[in-house]
Phi, psi and omega in degrees: 000138175239155176230146172276185187293345177262014178061032174273140174290122181252332181208128176216135176274107176234160186227140176217167180303324182295338174296336191263346194296320180253012183251148180278135181261151174299143174308328181293342177260276170222122182303132187305328182290351177255001176304328181279355184215026181288147181256137184229162169241150187243093180265149185046061193284336184058237181251007172101013184303317183284328178296322178309312184294323179284329173294324185288347178251015173106001183281156178238127176281121179251354174195151174216146178220133179205134184268331184284128190293318178296319177298318179303316181302313184293317182299317182296317181295327174288322188234359175075017178213149181264127180290151171301161185279224185302110185305332185291340182253009180255121177295134175300326181296342185264002177274129181304155177295149180209166178262332183223136173254128179254138178210103173275052185300150185301125182258000181302324176291346184249358188269157178285343173269352175271196181281350178064032178272344178055224179291349174282351178295124189308320184246293191297325185295339190256353182296336172305321184288341170290317176299322181290321178303312182291315179301321178292325174285312190269329183044066178284171184291322182210167173210155184221116180227000000 
């Protein structure tokens, strides 16, 4: 990234899903012939905002998880399915195979406006390790957290 004298960003190297749609991807990521049908899971799904973006570029959600009952009702209204419950109680082996793991996990323990307890937060701070547990078991091509 470079900045001009007024500290305005003039050039930044960023990458987005849209950069790959018409481009061939290395087989080690997601083979280009699978971009129109890549499978993803939606953890800490909330009402499905992250899911919308990945579906818009051809992804298919094969599993979702959310523990908040009100969010689950909205998710069901949005997508016609009820997310599985608390991810800490779901065996990774029971999750369908997928290419991309999406995880909008709670960031409050790590945020400057939160309690700043990080991994020491009794519940939310440890959810990162559930992402890791699933990644280790399933070994997807990519993840977004």
